[in-house]
SEKESE-847212 format. One line per field, with one value per residue: residue in three letters; y, x, z of N, C-alpha, C, O in turn. Coordinates in Angstrom, 1 decimal. Atoms other than C-alpha are relative to their C-alpha. Last residue first. Example, Ala and Ser with C-alpha at 12.3 -4.5 7.8 and 13.67 -1.06 7.14 Angstrom:
code	c(SER;ALA) .
n_y	c(-1.1;-1.2) .
n_x	c(-0.9;0.9) .
n_z	c(0.0;0.0) .
ca_y	c(-1.1;-4.5) .
ca_x	c(13.7;12.3) .
ca_z	c(7.1;7.8) .
c_y	c(1.1;1.2) .
c_x	c(-0.8;0.9) .
c_z	c(0.8;0.0) .
o_y	c(2.2;1.2) .
o_x	c(-0.3;1.9) .
o_z	c(0.9;0.7) .
//
This chain:
code	c(GLY;PHE;ASN;ASP;ALA;TYR;ALA;GLN;ILE;LYS;LEU;ARG;LYS;ALA;PRO;SER;ARG;HIS;VAL;ARG;ALA;VAL;ILE;GLY;HIS;ARG;GLU;ALA;TYR;GLU;LYS;ALA;ALA;ASP;ARG;SER;PRO;PHE;LYS;LEU;LYS;VAL;GLN;THR;GLN;THR;ASP;GLY;SER;GLY;THR;TRP;GLY;MET;LEU;PRO;ASP;ALA;ARG;ARG;ALA;GLU;SER;GLN;GLU;PHE;GLU;LEU;VAL;TRP;GLU;GLN;THR;HIS;ALA;LYS;GLY;SER;GLN;MET;ALA;ASN;LYS;PRO;ARG;GLN;TYR;ILE;ILE;ALA;SER;MET) .
n_y	c(-0.7;-1.2;0.3;0.6;-1.0;-0.2;-0.8;-1.2;-1.2;-1.2;-1.1;-1.1;-0.8;-1.0;-1.1;-1.1;-1.3;-1.0;-1.5;-1.4;-1.5;-0.6;-0.7;0.7;0.9;0.8;1.3;0.8;0.9;0.7;1.0;1.0;0.9;1.0;0.9;-0.3;-1.5;0.1;-1.3;-0.4;-0.9;-0.3;-0.8;-1.3;-0.6;-0.8;-0.6;0.7;1.4;0.4;0.4;-1.1;-0.9;-1.6;-0.3;0.6;1.0;-0.3;0.4;-0.3;-0.7;0.9;1.6;1.1;0.0;1.3;0.5;1.3;1.0;1.2;1.3;0.5;-0.1;1.5;1.0;1.1;0.6;-0.7;-0.8;-0.7;-1.2;-0.2;-1.0;-1.4;-0.2;-1.3;-1.3;-0.8;-1.5;-1.2;-1.2;-1.0) .
n_x	c(-1.4;0.0;1.0;-0.5;-0.4;1.2;0.9;-0.1;0.4;-0.1;1.0;-0.5;0.8;0.0;-0.9;0.7;-0.1;-0.1;0.4;-0.8;0.4;-1.2;0.3;-0.8;0.8;0.6;-0.8;-0.3;1.2;-0.2;-1.3;0.7;1.2;-0.7;-0.5;-1.7;-0.2;-1.0;-0.5;-0.4;-0.9;-0.5;1.3;-0.1;-1.2;0.9;-1.2;0.6;-0.8;-0.3;-1.4;-1.0;-1.2;0.0;1.7;0.6;1.2;1.4;0.5;1.3;0.2;0.7;-0.8;0.8;0.1;-0.4;1.0;-0.6;0.8;-0.8;0.2;-1.0;-1.3;-0.5;0.1;-1.2;-0.1;-1.4;0.2;1.3;-0.2;1.0;1.2;-0.3;1.4;0.9;-0.2;0.1;-1.1;1.0;-0.7;0.8) .
n_z	c(0.3;0.9;1.0;1.1;0.6;0.8;-0.5;0.9;-0.7;1.0;-0.1;0.2;0.5;-1.0;0.4;0.9;-0.5;1.2;-0.5;0.5;0.3;0.6;1.2;1.2;0.5;-1.0;-0.3;1.2;0.3;-1.1;0.4;1.3;-0.5;-0.8;0.9;0.4;-0.1;-1.0;-0.4;-1.5;-0.3;-1.5;-0.7;0.5;-0.8;-0.9;-1.0;-1.3;-0.4;-1.3;-0.2;-0.9;0.8;-0.1;0.1;1.3;-0.2;0.2;1.1;0.0;1.1;1.4;0.2;0.6;1.4;1.0;0.9;0.6;0.4;1.0;-0.1;-0.7;0.9;0.4;-0.9;0.1;-1.0;-0.3;-1.4;0.4;1.0;0.9;-0.3;0.4;1.0;-0.8;0.6;-1.0;0.2;-0.3;0.0;0.3) .
ca_y	c(55.6;54.3;50.7;51.4;53.4;50.3;49.3;46.2;43.3;40.1;37.5;34.2;30.8;28.2;25.3;22.5;19.4;16.0;13.6;9.9;7.2;3.4;2.3;-0.1;1.2;2.7;4.0;5.9;7.2;8.8;10.3;11.9;13.2;14.5;16.5;18.4;18.8;15.6;14.9;11.6;11.0;7.9;7.6;6.2;3.1;1.9;0.4;-1.6;0.9;3.7;5.5;5.9;4.3;3.5;-0.3;-1.5;0.5;2.0;1.2;2.4;0.6;-0.7;0.1;4.0;6.2;6.6;10.1;11.4;15.1;17.6;20.7;24.1;25.4;24.5;28.1;30.4;32.9;34.8;32.5;30.7;29.6;27.7;27.7;24.4;21.3;20.1;16.7;13.0;10.7;6.9;3.4;-0.1) .
ca_x	c(0.8;-2.2;-2.3;0.8;-1.2;-2.8;0.6;2.6;4.0;4.1;4.4;6.3;5.2;7.8;6.6;5.0;6.8;5.4;6.3;6.3;4.6;5.1;2.4;3.7;1.0;3.6;5.4;2.5;1.3;5.0;5.3;1.7;2.7;6.3;4.3;2.5;-1.5;-2.6;-5.5;-6.2;-8.0;-9.6;-11.6;-8.4;-8.6;-12.1;-10.3;-13.1;-12.8;-14.6;-15.5;-19.2;-20.5;-23.6;-24.2;-20.5;-19.0;-15.7;-12.4;-10.0;-6.7;-6.1;-3.8;-4.6;-2.6;-3.7;-3.8;-2.0;-2.9;-0.9;-2.9;-1.5;-3.4;-6.7;-7.9;-5.9;-8.6;-8.5;-11.1;-11.5;-7.8;-8.0;-4.9;-2.8;-3.2;0.2;1.2;1.9;1.6;0.4;1.3;0.0) .
ca_z	c(-13.6;-12.1;-10.8;-8.9;-6.4;-5.1;-3.8;-4.7;-2.9;-4.4;-1.7;-2.3;-0.9;-1.1;-3.2;-1.4;-0.7;-1.7;0.9;-0.1;1.9;2.1;4.6;7.3;9.9;12.3;9.4;7.9;11.2;11.9;8.3;8.9;12.6;11.1;8.4;11.0;12.1;10.3;8.1;6.6;3.3;2.3;-0.9;-2.8;-0.3;-2.0;-4.9;-6.8;-9.7;-11.4;-14.7;-15.6;-18.8;-17.2;-18.1;-19.0;-16.2;-17.5;-15.8;-13.4;-12.7;-9.4;-6.6;-6.8;-4.3;-1.0;0.7;3.7;4.2;6.1;7.6;7.7;4.7;6.4;6.3;4.1;3.0;-0.4;-1.8;-5.4;-5.5;-2.2;-0.5;-0.8;1.5;2.6;1.2;1.9;-0.7;-0.1;-1.0;-0.1) .
c_y	c(0.3;0.5;1.1;-0.3;-0.4;1.2;0.2;0.8;1.1;1.3;1.0;1.2;1.4;1.3;1.0;0.9;1.0;1.3;0.8;1.4;0.8;1.1;0.8;0.5;-0.8;-1.2;-0.9;-1.1;-0.8;-1.0;-1.2;-0.9;-0.9;-0.8;-1.3;-1.4;0.4;1.3;0.1;1.2;0.5;1.2;0.6;0.9;1.6;1.1;0.9;0.7;-0.6;-1.1;-0.4;-0.9;0.6;0.6;1.5;0.4;-0.3;-1.1;0.5;-0.5;0.3;0.9;-0.7;-1.2;-1.3;0.2;-1.3;-0.5;-1.2;-1.0;-0.7;-1.4;-0.6;-0.3;-1.6;-1.0;-1.1;-0.8;0.6;1.0;1.0;0.9;-0.2;0.9;1.7;0.6;1.1;1.6;0.8;1.4;1.3;1.3) .
c_x	c(0.3;1.0;-0.2;-1.1;0.5;0.3;-1.1;-1.1;-0.1;-1.0;0.4;-1.2;0.7;-0.8;0.0;0.9;-0.7;0.1;0.1;-0.5;1.3;-0.6;1.5;-0.5;0.6;-1.0;-0.2;1.0;0.3;-1.3;-0.2;1.1;-0.4;-1.4;0.7;0.4;1.7;0.6;0.8;0.6;0.1;0.9;0.3;-1.0;0.3;1.2;-0.7;0.8;-0.4;1.0;0.1;1.4;0.9;1.0;0.0;-1.5;-0.9;-1.1;-1.5;-0.4;-1.7;-0.6;-0.5;0.9;-1.0;0.1;0.5;-1.2;0.8;-1.1;0.8;-0.2;1.0;1.1;0.3;-0.3;0.9;0.4;1.5;-0.2;-1.2;0.1;-0.7;-1.2;0.5;-1.0;-0.6;0.2;-0.6;1.0;-0.7;0.9) .
c_z	c(-1.3;-0.1;-0.9;-1.3;-1.7;-1.1;-1.1;0.6;-0.8;0.7;-1.0;-0.1;0.1;-0.3;1.1;-0.3;-0.6;0.6;-1.4;0.4;-0.7;-0.6;-0.7;-1.4;-1.4;-0.7;1.0;0.3;-1.2;-0.1;1.3;-0.1;-1.3;0.5;0.8;-1.0;-0.4;0.2;1.4;0.4;1.4;-0.1;1.3;0.7;-0.6;0.9;0.8;1.2;1.4;0.1;1.5;0.2;0.9;-0.5;-0.1;-0.1;-1.3;0.4;-0.2;-1.2;0.0;-1.1;-1.1;-0.1;-0.6;-1.2;-0.7;-0.9;-0.5;-0.1;-0.8;0.3;0.8;-0.6;-0.4;1.2;0.1;1.5;0.3;1.1;0.1;-1.0;-1.1;0.4;-0.5;-0.7;0.8;-0.4;1.1;-0.2;0.2;0.2) .
o_y	c(0.8;1.1;1.0;-0.4;0.0;1.2;-0.2;0.3;1.6;1.5;1.3;1.1;1.8;1.9;1.1;0.9;1.0;1.8;0.7;1.7;0.7;1.1;1.5;-0.2;-1.4;-2.3;-1.9;-2.2;-2.0;-2.2;-2.4;-2.1;-2.1;-2.0;-2.4;-2.5;1.5;2.0;-0.6;1.3;1.0;1.3;1.5;2.1;2.5;2.2;1.9;0.4;-0.1;-1.6;0.4;-2.1;1.1;1.8;2.0;0.2;0.7;-2.3;0.8;-0.6;-0.4;1.9;-1.8;-1.3;-2.3;0.9;-1.4;-0.7;-1.2;-1.4;-0.2;-1.9;-1.0;-1.4;-2.1;-1.5;-1.7;-0.8;0.2;1.9;2.2;2.1;-0.5;0.5;2.7;0.7;0.9;2.0;0.8;1.4;1.5;1.5) .
o_x	c(1.4;1.5;-0.7;-0.7;0.1;-0.2;-1.0;-2.0;0.9;-2.2;1.6;-2.3;1.2;-0.6;-0.9;1.9;-0.9;-0.9;1.1;-1.7;2.4;-1.4;2.2;-0.4;0.0;-1.2;0.5;0.9;-0.2;-1.1;0.0;0.8;-0.8;-1.3;0.6;-0.2;2.1;0.8;0.5;1.7;-0.8;1.7;-0.3;-0.8;0.6;1.0;-1.1;0.6;-1.2;1.6;-0.4;1.5;2.0;1.1;-0.5;-2.2;-1.5;-1.0;-2.3;0.4;-2.5;-1.2;-0.1;2.1;-1.4;-0.8;1.6;-2.3;1.7;-1.7;1.2;0.7;2.0;1.3;0.1;0.6;1.1;1.6;2.6;-1.1;-1.0;0.3;-0.3;-2.2;0.9;-1.0;-1.6;1.2;-1.8;2.2;-1.9;1.7) .
o_z	c(-1.6;0.9;-2.0;-2.5;-2.8;-2.2;-2.3;1.3;-1.4;1.0;-1.1;-0.6;1.2;-1.4;1.9;0.4;-1.8;1.3;-2.2;0.5;-0.3;-1.5;0.0;-2.3;-2.2;-0.3;1.1;-0.2;-1.1;0.1;1.0;-0.2;-1.2;0.3;0.3;-0.9;-0.3;-0.8;2.4;-0.1;2.0;-1.0;1.9;0.6;0.1;1.5;0.3;2.4;2.2;-0.8;2.3;-0.1;0.5;-0.7;-1.1;-1.1;-1.8;0.2;0.8;-2.2;0.5;-0.8;-1.5;-0.5;0.1;-1.8;-1.3;-0.4;-1.4;0.8;-1.9;1.1;0.2;-1.1;-1.6;1.9;-1.0;1.7;-0.1;1.0;0.0;-0.5;-2.2;0.9;0.1;-1.9;1.4;-1.0;1.5;0.0;-0.1;1.2) .
//
């Protein structure tokens, strides 16, 4: 069983930064998706991909994975850069 650990990004539709400090452990797909013959919907029998575990820190997520024998890789988020500009810069 393999998983990926990442930090939740900021929602692009809102300016708030709620839940961006959480770390998420998400399982990777272990079975290929296939089209349902009757409805045509895409799915698989792998229910682990529906599980998302949230942790307060990266170390807590890594410790959980090690304790339960989950092979996890950590995806580091890019450094946040602030683009500082003044309102007056729009007119000039």
